N, C-alpha and C positions, 0 to 999 in steps of 0.2 A: 403068711407073710406078716412080720411084726408091724404093728402100727403104733407110732409115737404121737401122742396127743399133746400139743404145745399149749401153753397158757398165754392168752385166753382163747384164741380161736384157731391157731395154726395146727394143721394136721398133716403129718408126713408119713407116707408109706414107704418102707425100705425093705429090701431083701436081706437075708442073713449075711450074704456076701458083702453087700454095701455097708451094713453095720460093722462088720469086721474090718473093712477097709477104712472106714471113718476112724475107728479106734487106732489102727496101725498108723495111719497118716498123722493123726494127732500126736501120738507118741513120738514119731520122728520129728514132727514140727517142734515139739517142746525141746527135744535135744538140740535142734538147730538154733533155738532162741538163745541159749546160754553158751553154746560153743562158738558160734560165729556171728550171731545177731539175727539174720534172716531165718525164718522157720515157721513163724506164725501164719504166714500167708498160705501155707499148705492146708491149714484148716479151712480158710476161705475157699481155696480151690476145690477141696473135697466137698464142701457144702454146696458149692455151685454145680459141681459135676454130678454128684450122686443124689441130689434132691431137686424138688421143683419149687424151692423157696423163692420168693421175690428178692430182688437186690437188697431191699431194706432188711428182710429177714435173714438173708445170708450174712450181711455185715453185722446186723444186730446180734445174732447168735454168736458169731465168731468173736466179736469184740468183748462180749461178756466173759468169755473164757480167759481173756488176758488180764482180768482183775486178779484171778488166782495165780496165773503164771508170773505176773509182775510182782506180786507179794512174795512168792517162793524165790524168784530170782533175786529180788532185793535183799531178802534175808540171807540168801547164800553169799552174795557179794559183801554184805555187811559182816558176815562171819569170817570171810577170808580177808577182810580189811580194806578192800578197794572203796567201798561205799562209806567208810568212815574217814577217808582222807578229805581234808578241807577243799582242795581243788575239785575233787569229784563231786562233793556236796554242792559247791557253787554252780558247777555245770548242770547238775541235776535240777537245781532250783530254777535256773533260767529255762530249761527245757520244759519243766512242769508248768510254769506260768504261761509260757507260749502255748502249751497244749490246751489250756482253759479257753483260749480264743479259737485256735485252729480246729479242734475236734468238732464243735457244733457246725462250723462251716462245711466240713467234710460230710457230715450227716445230711445237711441241707442239699448239697450237690447230689448225694445218693438218691434223694427223693425226686430229683429232676430227670433221672436217666431211665431208659427202658431196660428190660432184661437183656436184650441183644447188645445195646450200647455198653451196659455194665460188663458183659463178657468181653467185649473188645477192649475196653479200658483196663480190665483186669489182666488180659493177655499182654498188653503193652507194659503194664506195671510190673508184671512178673519178669518179663524180659529185661526191663530196665534194672530191676533189682539184681538179676543174675549178672548183668554187665558191671554193675557197681561193686558186686562182691569180688569179681576178678580185678577190677581197677584198684580196689582197696588192698588186695593182696600184693599187687604189683607195686603200689606206692609204698606199702609197709616194708617190702623187701629191698627197695631201691632208695629209701629215704636216707639222706646223709645223717650220720650220728651227731654232727656238730650243729644241726639245725635246731631251733627251739622246739620243745615238745608241744607247746600249745600255740597254735597259729591263729585261732579264731577268738576274736574279742566278744564282748557281751552281746552286741547288736547282731553280728553274724550268727552267734549261737541262738539268739531268739528267733531270727529269721529261719534258721535251719529247723528249730523245734516247732515253729508254727507250720512250716510247710509239711513236715513229717506228720504233724497232727491232722492236717487236712486230708492227706492220703489215708491216714489211719481211720479217720471217721468215715471216709468214703468206702473203703474196702473192708473195714472191720479187722485190720491188722494191728499189731502192737508197734510201739515206737522203734524197737531195735531193727525192724525191717530195713529202714532207710537211714536212720540216724547213726547206727554203728558204722556202716561203710563211709558215710559222709564225714563223720567225726575223725575216723582214722585217716582219711584223705586230707582232712584239715589239720592233722598233726597230733592228735591225741593217741596215747597208747591204747592198745586193743582192750585190755581189761578195764581201763578207766571208761572207755566208751561203752562197753557192755554194761558196766555197773550203773552209769548215769541213765542209760537207755531203759534199764529195768525200772528205775524209779519213775521215769516219764510214762512208761506204759501203764502204771497204776492210775495216773491221772487221765490219760487218754481213754483207758477202758472204763473208768468210773464215770466220766462225763458222757462218753458214747453210750454206755449202758443206760444212763438216766434218760437220754433223749430217745433212744430206740425203744425203751420200755414205754415211754409216753405214747409212742406210735403203735404199741402192741406188736412190735416186730422182733420178738425174741422167742425162740423155741427152747423152753427149759429142758425138756428131755434130751435134746441135742446138745445143749450146753453141758449137761452132765456127761453125755456119751463122749464128747470131744474134750471137755475141759479137764476131767480127771486124768486121763492118760497124758494129756499135754503137760499138766503140772508134774507128773511123775517124770516125764521126759526132761523138763526143765531142771529138775534136781540132778538127774544123771548127767545131763549136759554140762552142768557146772563142774562136776567131778572130772568129766572128760576134758573140759577147757583148761584145767590145771595139770593134767597128766599126759595129754596126747597132743602132738603137733597138729595144729589146726589146718595146715595147708591142704592135706588130702581131702578132709571134710569140706573145706572151702570150695575146691574145684568140683567135688562131687555134687554139692548143692547147687553151685552155679550152673553146671551142666544140666541138671534136672530142671531148673527154672527156665533156662534158655530153650530147652526142649518142650516144656509144658506150654510156653507162650503160644506157639503156632497151633497146638492142639486146642487150647482154649479159644483161639481166634476162629478156628473152623467150627467149633461147637456153638459159638455165639449166635 
């Protein structure tokens, strides 16, 4: 059985099957990040389900992977033009500043919960995300064309970014998990929301990585094992987002998240 030695003290023993599942889930998670926003939480779920890491190590390891995915995603959306638009850049700036405050708060909350409570909270978070994905799609399809595109001002944007950052720091997920559905519900176009969320995820992951590293709660071998396929998935997801209707993928991911919630709750 392969043994992964984390730096500096974490040691994780995984079967070959679990290693393969971690890689596969990470690849799928990366695709989900740039196609519809949610996706990164799949890495957190896999680390919680397939390893015996503590809540801090699960979140710390997962959040480090989002440094790479955020960079790849941001470069992809800059290349396609969305992240070069002034309105998108203003939105991304507000979200990033809010993340500087919210992420450390989420990491602090993580340190206060037990492994069981973390599992329960993760289950609730996963089901909430699945419901938001469906709500986002419903709102996007039924929104009137004569309504203004941007309904959220700077303060609501900051509140949204801060709240998302708290959840990101707590669970080790990237900004797109919650911010994309909430921004679309708030009136932003999907690609604008995806692009701004990628930029925020860099700040969330960078700040979260620094705090979790200070706690010694990062497994570097698992970062590589999950982060590399996740970044590959982000790149392919960006291509899919521009070429394939997102609705089938949206409902597939939402269904998976809603189904995983009760499973995580029973495992907690």
